[in-house]
C-alpha positions in Angstrom: 17.6 15.0 -0.3 15.2 12.1 0.2 17.9 9.5 -0.5 20.2 11.2 2.0 17.4 11.2 4.6 16.7 7.5 3.9 20.3 6.3 4.2 20.8 8.4 7.4 17.8 6.8 9.0 18.9 3.4 7.9 22.4 3.9 9.2 21.0 4.7 12.7 19.0 1.4 12.7 21.8 -0.8 11.3 24.1 0.4 14.1 21.9 -1.3 16.7 23.1 -4.9 17.1 19.5 -6.2 17.5 20.2 -10.0 17.7 17.3 -11.4 19.7 18.4 -13.1 23.0 16.6 -14.5 26.0 15.9 -11.4 28.0 13.9 -10.5 31.1 10.4 -9.0 31.9 11.5 -5.5 30.8 13.4 -6.5 27.7 12.1 -9.9 26.6 14.5 -10.1 23.6 17.3 -8.1 25.1 18.0 -4.4 25.3 19.2 -4.0 21.7 16.0 -5.2 20.2 14.1 -2.8 22.4 16.5 0.0 21.2 15.8 -0.9 17.6 12.0 -0.7 18.3 12.3 2.6 20.1 14.4 4.0 17.2 11.8 3.0 14.5 8.8 4.1 16.5 10.5 7.5 17.2 11.2 7.9 13.5 7.7 7.1 12.6 6.4 9.6 15.2 8.6 12.3 13.7 6.9 11.6 10.3 3.5 12.1 11.8 2.4 8.4 12.1 0.3 7.1 15.0 2.4 4.6 17.0 2.1 2.1 19.8 4.7 0.0 21.7 3.6 -3.3 23.2 5.8 -4.0 26.2 9.0 -4.2 24.2 7.6 -7.3 22.5 6.7 -5.4 19.3 5.3 -2.1 18.1 3.4 -0.6 15.3 2.9 2.7 13.4 0.0 3.6 11.1 -1.4 6.2 8.8 -4.7 6.7 7.1 -8.4 6.3 8.0 -11.1 3.8 7.6 -12.3 0.4 8.9 -10.0 -1.7 6.8 -6.3 -2.2 7.7 -3.5 -2.9 5.3 -0.7 -4.6 7.2 3.1 -4.5 6.6 4.8 -7.1 8.8 8.6 -6.4 9.2 11.2 -7.5 11.7 14.0 -5.5 13.4 15.9 -8.4 14.8 18.8 -9.9 12.8 20.9 -13.0 12.8 24.3 -12.9 14.5 27.0 -11.2 12.5 29.3 -14.2 12.1 32.9 -14.0 11.3 35.0 -12.6 8.4 33.4 -9.3 7.6 35.3 -6.8 5.6 33.2 -4.0 6.9 31.6 -3.2 10.3 28.7 -5.7 10.6 26.6 -3.3 12.6 26.7 -0.1 10.6 26.2 1.2 7.1 29.1 1.2 4.7 28.5 2.6 1.2 30.7 1.8 -1.8 30.1 3.0 -5.3 27.3 0.6 -6.0 26.5 -1.2 -2.7 25.3 -0.7 0.9 26.7 -3.1 3.5 25.5 -4.0 6.9 23.8 -6.8 8.9 20.1 -6.4 8.2 20.4 -4.2 5.1 18.4 -6.8 3.1 16.9 -8.9 6.0 15.0 -7.0 7.2 15.9 -3.6 8.4 16.5 -2.2 4.9 13.0 -3.3 3.6 11.3 -2.1 6.8 12.8 1.3 6.3 11.8 1.3 2.6 8.2 0.7 3.7 8.3 3.4 6.3 9.5 5.9 3.8 6.9 4.7 1.3 4.2 5.4 4.0 5.8 8.8 4.6 5.5 9.7 1.0 1.9 8.7 0.8 1.1 10.6 4.0 3.0 13.7 2.7 1.1 13.6 -0.6 -2.0 14.8 1.3 -4.2 12.2 -0.5 -7.2 11.0 1.5 -6.5 7.4 2.5 -9.7 5.4 2.8 -7.8 2.5 4.4 -5.3 2.5 7.2 -1.8 1.3 6.6 -0.1 -0.2 9.7 3.6 -1.4 9.7 4.1 -3.9 12.5 7.7 -4.2 13.9 8.5 -7.7 15.2 11.6 -8.5 17.2 12.0 -12.3 17.1 11.5 -13.4 13.6 14.9 -14.9 13.1 14.6 -17.1 16.2 11.5 -18.7 14.9 9.6 -18.4 18.1 7.4 -15.5 17.1 6.3 -14.6 20.6 5.9 -11.1 19.2 3.3 -12.0 16.5 1.5 -14.3 18.9 1.1 -11.4 21.3 -0.1 -9.2 18.5 -2.8 -11.6 17.3 -4.1 -11.9 20.9 -4.2 -8.2 21.7 -4.2 -6.1 18.5 -6.2 -5.6 15.4 -5.5 -8.0 12.6 -4.9 -6.6 9.1 -7.5 -7.2 6.4 -4.6 -8.1 4.1 -1.0 -7.1 3.6 2.6 -7.9 2.8 5.8 -8.8 4.5 8.9 -7.2 2.8 11.1 -10.1 3.8 11.7 -12.3 0.7 11.9 -11.7 -3.0 10.0 -10.1 -5.9 7.8 -10.5 -7.9 5.5 -12.0 -5.2 5.4 -15.1 -3.1 2.1 -17.0 -3.0 3.3 -20.0 -0.9 6.0 -21.0 1.6 7.2 -24.5 2.4 6.9 -26.0 5.8 9.8 -25.5 8.2 10.7 -28.4 10.5 13.5 -28.0 13.0 14.7 -31.2 14.6 17.3 -31.8 17.3 19.2 -35.1 16.9 20.8 -36.3 20.1 23.6 -38.8 20.7 25.4 -39.5 24.0 28.8 -37.7 24.0 30.3 -40.8 25.7 31.1 -43.2 22.9 30.5 -40.7 20.2 34.1 -40.6 19.2 34.6 -36.9 19.9 35.7 -35.1 23.1 34.0 -31.8 22.1 32.4 -30.3 19.1 30.9 -26.9 18.2 29.7 -25.4 14.9 27.0 -23.1 13.5 25.1 -20.2 14.9 21.5 -20.8 14.0 19.4 -23.5 12.5 18.5 -21.2 9.6 22.1 -20.4 8.6 24.5 -22.6 6.8 27.3 -23.1 9.3 30.5 -21.3 8.2 32.8 -22.8 10.8 33.0 -25.9 13.0 35.7 -27.2 15.4 36.2 -30.5 17.3 38.6 -32.2 19.7 39.3 -35.9 19.3 41.8 -37.7 21.4 43.6 -34.5 22.3 43.8 -33.4 18.6 42.0 -30.3 17.4 40.3 -30.1 14.0 38.6 -27.2 12.3 36.7 -26.6 9.1 35.6 -23.4 7.4 32.6 -23.0 5.1 30.5 -20.3 3.5 27.3 -19.1 5.2 24.0 -18.8 3.4 20.3 -18.7 4.3 19.1 -22.1 5.7 16.4 -22.3 3.1 19.0 -22.2 0.3 21.7 -24.5 1.7 23.1 -25.3 -1.8 24.3 -21.7 -2.0 26.6 -22.2 1.0 29.4 -24.5 2.1 28.5 -26.3 5.3 31.4 -26.4 7.7 29.8 -29.0 9.9 29.3 -31.5 7.1 32.8 -30.7 5.8 34.4 -31.4 9.1 32.5 -34.6 9.6 33.7 -35.9 6.3 37.3 -35.0 7.2 37.0 -36.6 10.7 35.5 -39.8 9.3 38.7 -40.2 7.3 41.2 -39.1 9.9 39.6 -40.0 13.3 36.4 -42.0 12.6 33.9 -42.7 15.3 30.2 -43.3 15.9 29.2 -39.6 15.3 31.2 -39.2 12.2 29.8 -42.5 10.7 26.3 -41.3 11.4 26.8 -37.9 10.0 28.5 -39.0 6.8 26.1 -41.9 6.1 22.9 -39.9 6.8 24.0 -36.4 5.6 27.4 -36.5 3.9 27.7 -33.2 2.2 24.2 -33.2 0.6 21.4 -30.8 1.3 18.4 -32.6 -0.3 17.6 -35.1 2.5 18.3 -38.1 0.1 20.7 -39.9 2.6 18.1 -39.8 5.4 15.2 -40.9 3.3 13.6 -37.5 2.7 14.2 -36.7 -1.0 10.6 -35.5 -1.4 9.0 -33.0 -3.7 5.7 -31.9 -5.2 4.5 -30.0 -8.3 3.4 -27.0 -6.3 6.5 -26.1 -4.5 9.4 -28.3 -5.6 11.9 -30.3 -3.6 12.6 -30.6 0.1 15.9 -29.0 1.4 17.8 -29.9 4.5 20.3 -27.7 6.4 22.6 -29.0 9.1 22.5 -25.8 11.0 24.2 -26.4 14.4 26.2 -29.0 16.3 27.3 -28.8 19.9 27.4 -30.5 23.3 24.5 -30.1 25.8 24.3 -32.0 29.1 26.6 -34.8 28.0 24.9 -35.2 24.6 26.0 -34.2 21.1 23.1 -32.2 19.6 22.7 -31.7 15.9 20.0 -29.2 14.8 18.7 -29.6 11.3 16.4 -27.3 9.4 14.1 -28.9 6.8 12.0 -27.0 4.3 9.3 -29.4 3.1 6.8 -29.2 0.2 3.4 -27.6 0.8 1.4 -30.8 0.3 3.3 -32.6 3.0 3.2 -32.8 6.8 6.1 -32.2 9.2 5.1 -35.0 11.5 5.5 -37.5 8.7 8.9 -36.3 7.8 10.0 -36.3 11.4 8.9 -39.9 11.6 11.1 -40.8 8.6 14.1 -39.1 10.2 13.5 -40.9 13.5 13.4 -44.2 11.8 16.6 -43.5 9.9 18.4 -42.3 13.1 17.3 -45.1 15.4 19.9 -47.7 14.3 22.7 -45.2 15.3 21.3 -44.7 18.8 20.3 -41.2 17.9 17.0 -39.8 19.3 15.0 -37.1 17.5 13.1 -34.3 19.1 10.9 -31.8 17.2 11.9 -28.2 18.2 9.4 -26.6 15.9 7.2 -27.3 13.0 5.7 -24.4 11.0 3.1 -25.6 8.5 3.2 -24.5 4.9 1.1 -21.7 3.6 -0.5 -21.4 0.2 -2.4 -18.5 -1.4 -4.4 -18.5 -4.6 -2.0 -17.3 -7.3 -4.9 -15.5 -9.0 -6.2 -13.7 -5.9 -6.7 -10.0 -6.1 -3.8 -9.4 -3.6 -1.3 -11.3 -5.7 -2.4 -10.0 -9.1 -2.4 -6.4 -7.8 1.1 -6.8 -6.5 2.3 -8.4 -9.7 0.8 -5.5 -11.8 2.7 -3.0 -9.7 5.9 -4.9 -9.9 5.8 -5.3 -13.6 4.8 -1.7 -14.2 8.1 -0.6 -12.4 10.5 -3.3 -13.7 9.1 -4.6 -16.9 10.0 -8.1 -15.6 7.5 -10.9 -16.5 8.8 -13.4 -13.9 5.9 -15.3 -12.4 4.9 -15.3 -8.7 6.4 -18.4 -6.9 6.5 -20.6 -3.8 9.7 -20.4 -1.7 11.5 -22.3 1.0 12.0 -19.4 3.3 9.7 -18.6 6.2 8.3 -15.2 6.8 5.8 -13.4 9.0 3.3 -14.2 6.2 2.7 -17.4 8.3 1.7 -15.3 11.3 -1.6 -13.9 10.1 -4.2 -14.6 7.4 -4.0 -12.9 4.0 -0.4 -11.8 4.3 2.1 -12.5 1.4 5.8 -12.0 1.1 6.7 -9.2 -1.4 10.4 -8.2 -2.1 12.9 -6.8 -1.5 15.2 -8.9 -3.6 14.8 -9.1 -7.4 15.2 -12.3 -9.4 18.8 -11.5 -10.4 19.7 -9.9 -7.1 22.7 -11.2 -5.1 21.4 -13.2 -2.1 23.5 -12.1 0.8 21.2 -12.3 3.8 22.5 -14.4 6.7 26.0 -14.2 5.2 29.1 -12.1 6.1 29.2 -8.8 4.2 25.5 -8.7 3.8 24.7 -6.0 1.2 22.2 -4.7 -1.3 22.9 -3.0 -4.6 22.0 0.7 -4.5 20.1 0.3 -7.8 18.0 -2.5 -6.2 17.3 -0.3 -3.2 16.1 2.5 -5.4 13.9 0.2 -7.5 12.5 -1.6 -4.5 11.5 1.7 -2.9 9.6 2.7 -6.0 7.8 -0.7 -6.1 6.8 -0.3 -2.4 5.6 3.2 -3.0 3.3 2.2 -5.8 2.2 -1.0 -4.0 1.0 0.9 -1.0 -0.9 3.3 -3.3 -2.6 0.3 -4.9 -3.4 -1.5 -1.7 -5.2 1.4 -0.1 -7.5 1.6 -3.1 -7.7 -2.1 -4.0 
């Protein structure tokens, strides 16, 4: 019965196409994000949680008593669906062993897992000496985090907590995220028009261009922008093809400075450190804006380095091509003590459920753990799980959902007593 209730609740959330957009005063991120928030707050109220909505910017729901607050930071916005789905992107489709739908793993599914874990704890009747508050953000995927900035300015900060928006066993550090816009005048670029990619943090799965009246198109495979090697970048693929068939200033720049690599080596950024590994670079989008070709790149850089230094390297490498570089955003790395009580407690819970001895790690992805102190990323994907977030046919294995739910249930029990 509980599984049926869980999947029914998740289906209702997945049906809402909550891609954050530029909205208005009433709906800052669009009506669909507001609908997703209302849906989750209504569900939490029906379970007996205390709730609050903050002007359609975000909302929260909590249980328990006490001065200390355990935070769960989740987001209800999703990346665009993209093309090529075999199932409805905005809905829940079950097969024998899988559940499909945009957001099932990033991050609507994990948010729902945590809500049901809170419900189970509340229904147990156990006296909770700490409060647990799940905070529902609406603009995580856009990287602006207006929602979390509002929360920090107006609401109570958690004492410590998790964000269920990455991988198990636990994440004690996240690389820096540098988003740069590279601009070249369209006139003289060698292309008449070009368009590819949907977001800086997605590997572009299609790109098309017009050159001298001829149309060109390339198809790729989407992946998360922090793991560009797991996708096939259609922008880079098309640039390579055009440089052979219809070369120009843009194609020469793109092939010489990016080629089909994703390690930053061609643009002087093959950097790494012992704590977090190597830099990655994703060519996320290309398009024409105000008579300029704009290429947006997403760089995940090691925790011991600074985004400004990397931007300076890119600017130096781009200058000979007449390409200017603007920093759209720079989110500094975060790093938590691997032996902290929070990390070790989460690791003990994870291992008690799974028996897996994989160590906590540093990742390239960016989560709401950056938004507030003492928050770490925890699940929902397991070390051997398929990574389908930001891709067509996003799915989670039913067995992984069941195990992750058990981990979250025990984790919340531990965190209210820790």
